[in-house]
DOVOTI-818577 format. One line per 2 residues: number of its first residue (from 1); their letters; for each residue x, y, z of C-alpha. Coordinates in nm, 3 decimals. Each point is the difference from the previous one (the first is absolute). Example, Ala and Ser with C-alpha at 12.3 -4.5 7.8 and 13.67 -1.06 7.14 Angstrom:
1> AS> 1.230:-0.450:0.780  0.137:0.344:-0.066
END
This chain:
1> MS> 0.748:0.275:0.657  -0.094:-0.366:0.005
3> LL> -0.074:-0.177:-0.325  -0.247:-0.285:-0.044
5> LR> 0.156:-0.347:0.007  -0.019:-0.172:-0.334
7> TT> 0.155:-0.309:-0.150  0.296:0.048:-0.231
9> PP> 0.180:-0.294:-0.163  0.367:-0.016:0.103
11> RA> 0.127:0.040:-0.357  -0.220:0.304:-0.052
13> TL> 0.116:0.133:0.336  0.361:-0.015:-0.112
15> AI> -0.087:0.178:-0.325  -0.174:0.278:0.193
17> YR> 0.297:0.028:0.231  0.238:0.048:-0.292
19> AV> -0.230:0.250:-0.166  -0.024:0.211:0.315
21> QA> 0.376:-0.016:0.043  0.048:0.127:-0.356
23> AA> -0.256:0.276:0.055  0.180:0.114:0.312
25> RR> 0.323:0.027:-0.194  -0.164:0.198:-0.278
27> KG> -0.127:0.248:0.262  0.347:0.040:0.138
29> SC> -0.054:-0.190:0.320  0.318:-0.112:0.165
31> WS> -0.181:-0.309:0.134  0.178:-0.331:-0.043
33> PR> -0.155:-0.340:0.058  0.286:-0.083:0.232
35> SY> -0.003:0.311:0.212  -0.334:-0.029:0.182
37> SS> -0.173:-0.252:0.222  -0.371:-0.057:-0.035
39> SG> -0.051:0.227:0.299  0.168:0.291:-0.175
41> GR> 0.349:-0.026:0.148  0.343:-0.082:-0.131
43> GA> 0.195:-0.314:0.061  -0.164:-0.260:-0.222
45> DN> 0.199:-0.306:-0.100  0.190:0.086:-0.317
47> NT> -0.073:-0.342:-0.140  -0.377:0.032:0.012
49> LP> -0.267:0.213:-0.151  -0.206:0.218:0.234
51> GH> -0.261:-0.196:0.191  0.168:-0.334:-0.062
53> RG> 0.071:-0.086:0.361  -0.288:-0.237:0.025
55> GP> -0.252:0.003:-0.267  -0.147:0.201:-0.275
57> GY> 0.038:0.363:0.105  0.152:0.274:-0.220
59> FY> 0.078:0.352:0.122  -0.077:0.320:-0.194
61> PA> 0.102:0.337:0.150  -0.223:0.300:-0.005
63> AP> 0.084:0.256:-0.265  0.279:0.221:0.130
65> GT> -0.129:0.304:0.187  -0.366:-0.103:-0.001
67> GG> -0.017:-0.110:0.362  -0.216:-0.295:-0.108
69> SN> 0.013:-0.346:0.149  0.225:-0.271:-0.131
71> TI> -0.179:-0.288:-0.175  0.066:-0.369:0.009
73> LG> -0.117:-0.237:-0.268  -0.058:-0.346:0.141
75> SA> -0.106:-0.321:-0.168  -0.349:0.087:0.116
77> GL> 0.001:0.354:-0.135  0.089:0.361:0.092
79> IS> 0.021:0.094:0.366  0.089:0.321:0.176
81> AH> 0.326:-0.002:0.191  -0.129:0.219:0.283
83> DD> 0.103:-0.150:0.335  -0.334:0.124:0.133
85> AP> -0.207:-0.142:-0.286  -0.236:-0.194:0.230
87> RH> -0.099:0.328:0.172  -0.046:0.177:-0.331
89> AQ> -0.200:-0.295:-0.128  -0.272:0.093:0.245
91> DS> -0.041:0.347:-0.149  -0.325:0.051:-0.182
93> GS> 0.185:0.075:-0.321  0.213:-0.314:0.011
95> RT> -0.051:-0.240:-0.288  0.083:-0.294:0.230
97> SN> -0.236:0.087:0.283  -0.242:-0.276:-0.092
99> LP> 0.263:-0.272:-0.041  0.037:-0.271:0.266
101> QR> 0.273:0.082:0.249  0.229:-0.279:-0.122
103> RQ> -0.013:0.143:-0.352  0.111:0.351:0.105
105> LT> 0.365:-0.071:-0.065  0.266:0.254:0.090
107> TS> 0.375:0.013:-0.038  0.039:-0.249:0.286
109> AI> -0.229:-0.247:-0.173  0.198:-0.048:-0.318
111> SR> 0.349:-0.108:-0.093  0.286:0.233:0.078
113> PH> 0.350:0.005:-0.147  0.291:-0.156:0.184
115> ST> 0.144:0.249:0.245  0.212:-0.006:0.312
117> RS> -0.224:0.264:0.156  -0.357:0.116:-0.023
119> IS> -0.065:0.359:-0.111  -0.345:0.153:0.015
121> TT> -0.155:0.240:-0.248  0.116:0.283:0.229
123> TT> 0.358:-0.136:-0.032  0.028:-0.065:0.375
125> AT> 0.248:-0.283:0.048  -0.058:-0.286:0.246
127> TT> 0.176:-0.324:0.082  -0.329:-0.186:0.051
129> PP> -0.050:-0.263:-0.273  -0.316:0.038:-0.205
131> EM> -0.305:-0.197:0.110  -0.048:-0.292:-0.237
133> YT> -0.318:-0.195:-0.064  0.062:-0.226:-0.293
135> TS> -0.186:-0.273:-0.183  0.214:-0.249:0.190
137> FA> -0.099:0.137:0.339  -0.367:0.000:-0.099
139> FF> 0.047:-0.360:-0.117  0.111:-0.106:0.348
141> EA> -0.280:0.198:0.161  -0.249:-0.181:-0.222
143> LW> 0.142:-0.339:0.100  -0.024:0.079:0.371
145> DA> -0.350:0.141:-0.024  -0.109:-0.315:-0.185
147> GV> 0.131:-0.225:0.278  0.341:-0.097:-0.140
149> TH> 0.236:-0.006:0.298  0.316:-0.151:-0.151
151> CF> 0.201:0.056:-0.318  0.255:-0.261:-0.101
153> VN> 0.253:0.181:-0.215  0.297:-0.054:-0.229
155> LG> 0.107:0.345:-0.109  0.176:0.126:-0.313
157> SD> 0.077:0.296:-0.224  -0.372:0.057:-0.067
159> HP> -0.072:0.076:0.365  0.160:0.335:0.103
161> SI> -0.337:0.155:0.079  -0.116:-0.324:0.165
163> IE> 0.302:0.016:0.230  -0.062:0.370:0.073
165> AM> -0.359:-0.084:0.087  0.109:-0.286:0.226
167> VK> 0.230:0.228:0.197  -0.263:0.272:0.022
169> GA> -0.263:-0.248:0.116  0.229:-0.153:0.263
171> RE> 0.076:0.344:0.143  -0.333:0.173:-0.032
173> KK> -0.268:-0.272:0.016  0.114:-0.251:0.260
175> GQ> -0.272:-0.256:0.058  -0.186:0.115:-0.310
177> FP> 0.233:-0.121:-0.272  0.067:-0.351:-0.133
179> RI> 0.291:-0.184:0.156  0.278:-0.054:-0.252
181> IT> 0.162:-0.345:-0.013  0.309:-0.022:-0.220
183> CP> 0.014:-0.328:-0.194  0.320:-0.086:-0.190
185> NE> -0.202:-0.214:-0.241  -0.333:0.058:-0.175
187> MV> -0.121:-0.360:0.041  0.035:0.035:0.376
189> AM> -0.164:0.344:0.005  -0.307:-0.121:-0.189
191> SM> -0.021:-0.318:0.207  0.008:0.200:0.323
193> AD> -0.288:0.216:-0.120  -0.179:-0.316:-0.115
195> GY> 0.041:-0.173:0.339  -0.118:0.309:0.186
197> AR> -0.308:0.034:-0.220  -0.079:-0.372:0.009
199> LT> -0.021:0.002:0.379  -0.180:0.332:0.052
201> NK> -0.184:0.054:-0.330  0.152:0.350:0.006
203> PQ> 0.192:0.110:-0.312  0.361:0.107:0.033
205> AV> 0.234:0.176:-0.245  0.318:-0.092:-0.186
207> IV> 0.228:0.254:-0.169  0.250:-0.123:-0.259
209> HV> 0.240:0.144:-0.255  -0.120:0.059:-0.360
211> DV> -0.018:-0.296:-0.241  0.275:-0.209:0.159
213> GT> -0.157:0.014:0.345  -0.337:-0.080:-0.153
215> QG> 0.149:-0.308:-0.163  0.161:-0.088:0.333
217> LG> -0.349:-0.043:0.147  -0.041:-0.296:-0.234
219> AA> -0.137:-0.305:0.176  -0.119:0.207:0.297
221> MH> -0.241:0.190:-0.225  -0.134:-0.334:-0.125
223> NS> -0.048:-0.120:0.359  -0.185:0.314:0.102
225> SS> -0.229:-0.030:-0.301  -0.073:-0.372:0.040
227> GR> -0.022:0.032:0.377  -0.228:0.305:-0.023
229> AP> 0.216:0.216:0.227  -0.078:0.372:-0.019
231> VL> 0.333:0.177:-0.061  0.072:0.338:-0.160
233> VF> 0.324:0.016:-0.196  0.155:0.329:-0.109
235> AG> 0.298:0.035:-0.233  0.162:0.308:-0.141
237> LS> 0.052:0.062:-0.369  0.309:0.137:-0.171
239> PF> -0.027:0.377:-0.039  -0.164:0.115:-0.322
241> TL> 0.197:0.328:-0.028  0.369:0.018:-0.086
243> EG> 0.115:0.362:0.024  -0.103:0.117:0.344
245> EL> -0.342:0.119:-0.112  -0.158:-0.127:0.322
247> RG> 0.116:-0.098:0.345  0.073:-0.369:-0.027
249> SR> 0.140:0.014:-0.354  0.260:-0.257:-0.095
251> TE> 0.323:0.030:0.194  0.154:-0.347:-0.030
253> YI> 0.115:-0.236:-0.274  -0.237:-0.272:0.114
255> HW> -0.308:0.214:-0.073  0.038:-0.075:-0.371
257> IQ> 0.061:-0.371:0.053  -0.307:-0.049:0.218
259> DV> -0.242:0.188:-0.224  -0.239:-0.264:-0.141
261> PD> -0.309:0.032:-0.223  -0.265:-0.104:0.253
263> QK> 0.133:-0.097:0.340  -0.333:-0.092:0.158
265> QI> -0.055:-0.275:-0.257  0.276:-0.201:0.170
267> VA> -0.248:-0.092:0.276  -0.339:0.119:-0.126
269> QY> -0.135:-0.350:-0.071  0.041:-0.088:0.368
271> CR> -0.159:0.318:0.128  -0.356:0.099:0.074
273> YA> 0.094:0.351:-0.116  0.309:0.163:-0.153
275> AE> 0.041:0.368:-0.083  0.247:0.286:-0.033
277> LK> -0.011:0.313:0.214  0.010:0.289:-0.246
279> TG> -0.046:0.293:0.239  0.013:0.070:0.370
281> AN> -0.337:0.172:-0.010  -0.195:-0.326:0.039
283> VK> 0.258:-0.228:0.163  -0.220:-0.075:0.301
285> QM> -0.291:-0.094:-0.220  0.223:-0.230:-0.204
287> VN> 0.137:-0.170:0.312  -0.347:-0.058:0.135
289> RA> -0.130:-0.124:-0.333  0.280:-0.255:-0.008
291> LQ> -0.073:-0.107:0.357  -0.369:-0.039:-0.083
293> FA> 0.098:-0.260:-0.259  0.248:-0.166:0.238
295> RS> -0.262:-0.034:0.275  -0.299:-0.095:-0.214
297> AP> -0.063:-0.371:-0.059  0.185:-0.166:-0.152
299> QG> 0.274:0.186:0.184  0.351:0.024:-0.132
301> PV> 0.296:0.221:-0.087  -0.019:0.338:-0.173
303> YL> 0.278:0.198:-0.165  0.066:0.371:-0.033
305> CG> 0.299:0.167:-0.161  0.108:0.361:-0.039
307> AR> 0.290:0.189:-0.152  0.237:0.206:0.213
309> EV> -0.136:0.327:-0.136  -0.354:-0.092:0.099
311> ME> 0.098:-0.120:0.347  0.209:0.317:0.052
313> MD> -0.289:0.236:-0.079  -0.086:0.249:0.272
315> IA> -0.374:0.002:0.054  -0.238:0.160:0.247
317> PY> -0.080:-0.219:0.301  -0.344:-0.156:-0.022
319> TI> -0.211:-0.276:0.145  -0.269:-0.228:-0.134
321> RQ> -0.299:-0.156:0.169  0.130:-0.343:0.089
323> EM> -0.347:-0.141:0.063  -0.071:0.038:-0.372
325> WK> 0.269:-0.253:-0.096  -0.119:-0.323:0.159
327> PV> 0.046:-0.328:-0.192  -0.282:-0.159:-0.194
329> EL> -0.182:-0.257:0.213  -0.145:-0.323:-0.130
331> GG> -0.347:-0.106:0.101  -0.140:-0.343:0.067
333> LP> -0.181:-0.255:-0.212  -0.326:0.071:-0.181
335> TG> -0.285:-0.128:0.213  -0.082:-0.279:-0.241
337> AA> 0.362:-0.111:-0.017  0.034:-0.026:0.376
339> QD> -0.319:-0.206:0.006  0.129:-0.235:-0.271
341> IA> 0.330:-0.062:0.177  -0.166:-0.051:0.337
343> AA> -0.245:-0.251:-0.149  0.282:-0.188:-0.176
345> LA> 0.202:-0.031:0.320  -0.302:-0.105:0.203
347> GA> -0.081:-0.278:-0.244  0.356:-0.120:-0.054
349> KA> 0.132:-0.331:0.131  0.369:0.091:-0.036
351> PL> 0.025:0.381:0.000  0.340:0.169:-0.030
353> VI> 0.130:0.357:0.028  0.327:0.080:-0.178
355> TG> 0.178:0.326:0.078  0.342:0.153:-0.049
357> YA> 0.029:0.358:0.120  -0.335:0.081:0.164
359> GR> 0.180:0.002:0.336  0.157:0.337:-0.088
361> NH> -0.312:0.130:0.168  0.058:-0.128:0.352
363> AV> -0.374:-0.033:0.056  -0.037:-0.263:-0.274
365> PG> 0.141:-0.302:0.191  -0.260:0.051:0.271
367> AL> -0.277:0.035:-0.257  0.109:-0.324:-0.168
369> VE> -0.001:-0.176:0.338  -0.358:0.114:0.052
371> LA> -0.096:-0.127:-0.346  0.169:-0.336:0.067
373> DT> -0.179:-0.032:0.334  -0.331:0.074:-0.172
375> VK> 0.048:-0.246:-0.287  0.101:-0.317:0.180
377> GL> 0.243:-0.197:-0.210  0.132:0.302:-0.193
379> RV> 0.376:-0.015:-0.056  0.235:0.294:-0.067
381> LD> 0.312:-0.026:-0.218  0.271:0.260:-0.050
383> TG> 0.162:-0.021:-0.342  0.193:0.326:0.007
385> GS> 0.180:0.020:0.332  0.014:0.376:-0.033
387> EM> -0.170:0.072:0.333  -0.144:-0.189:0.297
389> CF> -0.351:-0.061:-0.133  -0.131:-0.274:0.232
391> PA> 0.123:-0.119:0.341  0.174:-0.336:0.022
393> DH> -0.175:-0.095:0.325  -0.344:-0.016:-0.164
395> PA> -0.131:-0.341:-0.118  -0.075:0.143:-0.346
397> WL> 0.370:0.086:-0.059  0.158:-0.183:-0.294
399> GL> 0.322:0.199:0.013  0.199:0.153:-0.285
401> RF> 0.026:-0.192:-0.327  0.098:0.158:-0.329
403> GN> -0.286:-0.097:-0.228  0.014:-0.376:0.057
405> EE> -0.219:-0.151:0.273  -0.242:-0.294:0.012
407> AI> -0.278:0.221:0.140  -0.006:0.191:-0.330
409> RS> -0.075:-0.322:-0.188  -0.272:-0.115:0.239
411> AD> -0.191:0.323:0.070  -0.348:0.043:-0.148
413> VI> -0.022:0.375:0.075  0.306:0.225:0.001
415> LV> 0.004:0.365:0.106  0.321:0.169:-0.121
417> VD> 0.068:0.320:0.195  0.287:0.239:-0.084
419> CD> 0.225:-0.261:-0.157  0.228:0.015:-0.303
421> VP> 0.061:-0.372:-0.057  -0.266:-0.218:0.163
423> WV> 0.132:-0.307:-0.180  0.257:-0.096:-0.263
425> QT> -0.200:-0.167:-0.278  0.280:-0.235:-0.111
427> LC> 0.031:-0.135:0.355  -0.344:0.029:0.152
429> KP> -0.345:0.138:-0.082  -0.358:-0.023:0.125
431> RA> -0.232:-0.275:-0.107  -0.217:0.071:-0.303
433> DA> -0.325:0.051:0.191  0.146:0.230:0.267
435> KV> -0.159:0.344:0.038  0.269:0.267:0.024
437> YH> -0.064:0.359:0.108  0.279:0.257:-0.023
439> VD> -0.005:0.312:0.223  0.305:0.222:-0.036
441> VD> 0.121:0.358:-0.005  0.129:-0.088:-0.346
443> PL> -0.191:-0.304:-0.133  0.120:0.050:-0.357
445> KQ> 0.367:0.029:0.106  0.054:0.295:-0.230
447> MM> 0.378:-0.005:0.043  0.019:-0.361:-0.125
449> PV> -0.027:-0.054:-0.376  -0.119:-0.359:0.053
451> FY> -0.233:-0.091:0.287  -0.329:-0.183:0.027
453> ID> -0.179:-0.246:0.222  -0.330:-0.173:-0.069
455> AV> -0.230:0.196:0.230  -0.378:0.024:-0.021
457> AR> 0.026:0.363:0.116  0.265:0.264:0.071
459> YR> -0.038:0.310:0.214  0.223:0.297:0.066
461> AD> -0.065:0.059:0.369  0.165:0.059:0.336
463> AL> 0.082:-0.337:0.156  -0.098:0.085:0.356
465> TA> -0.332:0.152:-0.103  -0.082:-0.293:-0.226
467> IE> 0.082:-0.262:0.265  -0.209:0.184:0.258
469> QV> -0.290:0.023:-0.244  0.002:-0.372:-0.069
471> TG> 0.035:-0.091:0.368  -0.278:0.239:0.094
473> LL> -0.238:-0.161:-0.249  0.088:-0.351:0.118
475> KA> -0.084:0.101:0.355  -0.313:0.200:-0.078
477> DE> -0.176:-0.200:-0.271  -0.217:-0.269:0.159
479> EL> 0.016:-0.233:-0.300  0.379:0.020:-0.013
481> KA> 0.027:-0.048:0.375  -0.203:-0.318:-0.030
483> QL> 0.240:-0.136:-0.261  0.296:0.071:0.225
485> GG> -0.140:-0.193:0.298  -0.050:-0.366:0.072
487> EE> 0.205:-0.307:0.082  0.168:-0.018:-0.339
489> RD> 0.146:0.348:0.043  0.116:-0.081:0.352
491> AR> 0.168:-0.313:-0.135  0.185:0.208:-0.261
493> RT> 0.128:0.231:0.270  0.118:-0.293:0.210
495> AL> 0.177:-0.152:-0.301  0.169:0.332:-0.064
497> EV> 0.127:0.018:0.357  0.140:-0.353:-0.023
499> AH> 0.172:0.078:-0.331  0.148:0.320:0.141
501> KR> 0.139:-0.181:0.303  0.151:-0.266:-0.224
503> KL> 0.153:0.267:-0.223  0.174:0.167:0.294
505> EL> 0.133:-0.338:0.116  0.149:-0.072:-0.342
507> IA> 0.163:0.344:-0.008  0.147:-0.058:0.346
509> AR> 0.142:-0.335:-0.112  0.165:0.161:-0.305
511> CE> 0.151:0.266:0.228  0.205:-0.250:0.201
513> PL> 0.381:0.010:-0.034  0.159:-0.253:-0.234
515> DD> 0.162:-0.318:0.124  0.350:0.129:-0.075
517> GA> -0.050:0.304:0.222  -0.064:0.244:-0.282
519> FG> -0.325:0.191:-0.037  -0.229:0.133:-0.271
521> TG> -0.185:0.327:-0.046  -0.306:-0.142:0.177
523> HL> 0.187:-0.077:0.322  0.181:0.334:-0.009
525> CA> -0.324:0.196:-0.035  -0.179:-0.207:0.264
527> RL> 0.272:0.097:0.246  -0.021:0.362:-0.107
529> RE> -0.375:-0.003:0.066  0.067:-0.136:0.347
531> LC> 0.281:0.241:0.092  -0.102:0.330:-0.162
533> PD> -0.261:0.232:0.157  -0.361:-0.100:-0.067
535> DT> -0.070:0.318:-0.198  0.305:-0.029:-0.226
537> LW> -0.032:0.134:-0.354  0.139:-0.235:-0.266
539> AI> 0.151:0.138:-0.325  0.026:-0.304:-0.225
541> EA> 0.195:-0.060:-0.320  0.074:-0.370:0.020
543> VT> -0.091:-0.089:-0.361  0.000:-0.383:-0.026
545> NT> -0.008:-0.029:0.379  -0.301:0.229:0.047
547> VF> -0.254:-0.278:0.056  0.223:-0.161:0.267
549> VH> 0.040:0.340:0.169  -0.376:0.067:0.000
551> DA> -0.091:-0.347:0.124  0.242:0.029:0.290
553> LQ> -0.068:0.361:0.101  -0.379:-0.043:-0.025
555> PT> -0.080:0.375:0.017  -0.322:0.102:0.171
557> MP> 0.030:0.376:0.052  -0.121:0.236:-0.278
559> GS> 0.294:0.184:-0.154  0.257:-0.234:0.155
561> WI> 0.104:-0.175:-0.324  0.119:0.212:-0.296
563> NC> 0.145:-0.179:-0.301  0.163:0.159:-0.303
565> GG> -0.286:0.124:-0.214  0.155:-0.097:-0.333
567> GG> 0.283:-0.191:-0.162  0.279:0.254:0.036
569> LG> 0.240:-0.176:0.235  0.175:0.219:0.255
571> WS> -0.308:0.167:0.152  0.036:-0.125:0.356
573> GG> 0.319:0.187:0.090  -0.150:0.343:-0.043
575> GA> -0.351:-0.133:0.059  0.086:-0.118:0.352
577> LG> 0.160:0.335:0.081  -0.310:0.182:-0.125
579> IK> -0.226:-0.224:0.211  0.214:0.059:0.311
581> LA> 0.012:0.374:-0.063  -0.378:0.004:-0.040
583> TE> -0.080:-0.196:0.314  0.231:0.221:0.209
585> YE> -0.125:0.329:-0.143  -0.369:-0.090:0.017
587> AQ> 0.038:-0.135:0.354  0.178:0.315:0.116
589> LA> -0.289:0.211:-0.126  -0.223:-0.201:0.232
591> GG> 0.247:0.011:0.287  0.099:-0.366:-0.036
593> KG> 0.289:-0.213:-0.123  0.049:-0.165:-0.337
595> KF> -0.008:-0.373:-0.064  0.281:-0.247:-0.054
597> VV> 0.075:-0.060:-0.371  0.155:-0.310:-0.156
599> QI> 0.115:-0.028:-0.360  0.012:-0.358:-0.136
601> VG> 0.186:-0.009:-0.330  0.163:-0.250:-0.231
603> DG> 0.377:0.020:-0.040  -0.016:0.093:-0.367
605> TF> -0.272:0.256:0.065  0.207:0.148:0.284
607> LF> 0.260:0.100:-0.260  -0.272:0.149:-0.222
609> SV> -0.110:0.223:0.289  0.317:0.214:-0.019
611> PG> 0.110:-0.075:0.357  0.280:0.254:-0.018
613> SV> -0.265:0.270:-0.013  -0.250:-0.169:0.232
615> YW> 0.229:-0.038:0.301  0.155:0.343:-0.038
617> IA> -0.352:0.147:0.018  -0.094:-0.223:0.293
619> RR> 0.302:0.125:0.195  -0.021:0.363:-0.112
621> YN> -0.366:0.038:0.098  -0.012:-0.254:0.284
623> IP> -0.248:-0.241:-0.160  0.085:-0.340:0.155
625> VL> -0.141:-0.308:-0.171  0.072:-0.371:0.044
627> TI> 0.102:-0.152:-0.335  -0.019:-0.377:-0.049
629> VL> 0.190:-0.115:-0.309  -0.121:-0.337:-0.129
631> NN> 0.331:-0.132:-0.128  -0.047:-0.285:-0.246
633> KG> 0.304:0.097:-0.210  -0.170:0.172:-0.289
635> WN> -0.321:0.055:-0.193  -0.239:-0.294:-0.025
637> AP> -0.298:0.168:-0.168  0.152:-0.051:-0.350
639> RR> 0.025:-0.377:0.061  -0.368:-0.020:0.091
641> SL> -0.093:0.197:-0.314  0.220:-0.228:-0.210
643> EL> -0.155:-0.319:0.134  -0.357:0.124:-0.049
645> VH> 0.071:0.033:-0.374  0.265:-0.270:-0.050
647> PD> -0.059:-0.254:0.279  0.215:-0.259:-0.176
649> GL> 0.239:0.232:-0.181  0.376:0.019:0.028
651> GS> -0.018:0.274:0.260  -0.219:-0.207:0.231
653> KA> 0.290:-0.241:0.046  0.272:0.265:0.017
655> TN> 0.152:0.148:0.314  -0.068:0.356:0.112
657> EE> 0.355:0.084:-0.103  -0.068:-0.130:-0.351
659> IN> -0.313:0.210:-0.043  0.178:0.305:0.145
661> IS> -0.214:0.069:0.305  0.246:-0.098:0.275
663> FA> 0.224:0.233:0.202  0.246:-0.282:0.072
665> PV> 0.289:-0.010:0.044  0.025:0.373:0.088
667> LP> -0.273:0.056:0.259  -0.065:0.366:0.093
669> DY> 0.047:0.119:0.356  -0.346:0.151:0.043
671> GG> 0.058:0.125:0.352  0.337:0.141:-0.103
673> IA> -0.161:0.201:-0.281  -0.248:0.151:0.244
675> KA> 0.267:0.070:0.261  0.223:0.179:-0.249
677> AA> -0.287:0.220:-0.115  -0.094:0.094:0.358
679> GG> 0.353:0.086:0.106  0.022:-0.318:0.204
681> DV> -0.310:0.070:0.210  -0.210:-0.308:-0.084
683> FV> -0.041:-0.323:0.195  0.083:-0.291:-0.231
685> AK> 0.002:-0.376:0.049  -0.007:-0.322:-0.197
687> VD> -0.182:-0.319:0.092  -0.034:-0.339:-0.169
689> KA> -0.100:-0.234:0.286  -0.340:-0.024:0.163
691> AD> 0.164:-0.039:0.342  0.151:0.350:-0.030
693> LD> -0.295:0.171:-0.162  -0.195:0.126:0.304
695> EV> 0.305:0.161:0.157  0.092:0.182:-0.323
697> LR> -0.358:0.118:-0.050  -0.024:0.128:0.361
699> RG> 0.322:0.199:-0.037  -0.117:0.150:-0.325
701> IE> -0.339:0.095:0.147  0.166:0.156:0.305
703> AV> 0.234:0.204:-0.222  -0.291:0.145:-0.199
705> QS> -0.200:0.073:0.314  0.301:0.193:0.130
707> GQ> 0.009:0.211:-0.319  0.253:-0.185:-0.215
709> SA> -0.080:-0.165:-0.332  0.075:-0.371:-0.026
711> VL> 0.070:-0.229:-0.296  -0.018:-0.374:0.060
713> DC> 0.139:-0.224:-0.274  -0.204:-0.320:0.035
715> KV> 0.099:-0.302:-0.207  -0.327:-0.176:-0.085
717> AM> -0.071:-0.338:-0.154  -0.196:-0.011:-0.323
719> NC> -0.375:-0.056:-0.035  -0.101:0.000:0.364
END
């Protein structure tokens, strides 16, 4: 007979098991816990209790001579061990006939003991391995169904069932299972998922090893959070059983060492959601709940963890309705708010838009162009550099400046859109009578303990919708249209065009080679812009050189510029690989070819990126990227920070060697590091003269276009 599924706590389950065992002995049964498999046959592993092959399942034999069915007690309750239980479940007298199909568990749907062979309840032997559908396999199914196409993994002792599921998926679900990318370092794994998500807005997954792997995510978790990259991270937990009670119980010394009080708290403050998987029965719901948080604004990383016993559980295959798990969508501005902002812009003499990451939505740059064309004289400033938010070839473009720009001081109306740091108050702030409106997916900056700007109004709204609302009102309202016309407005537009032309001329002058034949970052990037394909994607982590890079590259294509989203140096190594992987995979789906990807990185940051892992992955999975190392012999960001606080202090007059930020006299061989990691299969070159630069760049570009990664060590002059 089949018994109704009911929840039984694991500890109580073990007590029941022992009681039944004792009862069987009192009745004279010769049954031994080590002499039967959960299907009624002999051959169970002598080191495990019955049913411990993969989850909570305990075997109880029928009373001798009764001819009754064997019974299995699982973590979810008592279940008949009939092989034909599903057929019997349809009988009118079955107590499970009204249960959903996925809840009608049979012997094959729960954990079995370890065995070298499978023996049925009729004791017929077979060499066919038992069909397994575990929590881990359902976990991967849930990822794929939710749109996760890649898993960046660093495996460990908590992942036996994960590995089993990977092999099963590769063999049985080709084309319907996430691609597994092995990453020898967690920072690189997370950065690859981050780069992929930043380009496509599609979340990807990272799998790491217990607490130590979680800690290894470190700065990459910070970057994903600050950069609002939707990434799902899964980590195993040390087993919670010690004596073989369940499949997945502790088997190695390290399981004691890596058992910590609350593993998810290591990264919870950076996550939109963090939770533990406590059963396989709802693993797909838990995955989709996490992804809802990751994909809902403000997007960001989420974290799930699960112990070996939970991930090893055999469960019944099931599906969920994917259309019920869409992310939460933000709306636009209240009607009155849109009207207020439109009126303020129409009446302004020096209007300014400040943005930082609105360009994540590739439709936003075009919407901002339309707004700037409607409000003649409107200027647009990027103070985040996270995405390409406004094209450099438009007269309203002020470029990228980190919170310090004259336009901030002179503007009478400022619209801040999706921006974390519109200005740095100790360096620059709006004039006292300026009207500031703040529209953001997260206007209160809930992850920042201290944040405020003097704004007359703040709105949580979708940037694209809000911009389109304001532009629509400016075009439709007759009174506002009248304010936007006339000779004065035309004169403002003309002045803006003249200023933009002059700005580009000044940038070009700064990008010239130096008199001694050396060159700076500006000249290097100007030549890259000229020589690389027009649709190149730029992965930038240039730190103190970022403004020079942006000025020289002058990006115009939405999605073409992706900067590290936070302050965790080392993002661009894995980030560039993730971007390249994304552009190739997404293009192949459409029958096309991926875009050329260039990583521009400081020399110190290059070392942070774990190049030994990056270039092994690039070679192993054929992900060619052009890496430009800005070699200025060390880290210069600490000097700038020092001089902002102590402009006349001792350190301001000390050498880089004295303040411990120089690599001299032992300068790393950046290309050599990459070449060693890739088994020698990387094009490498060094250049320090402007006369040689174009030839070196062309050779590097050709190498990448032929499928080989390239690392160019470029010695750049300071501050240009």
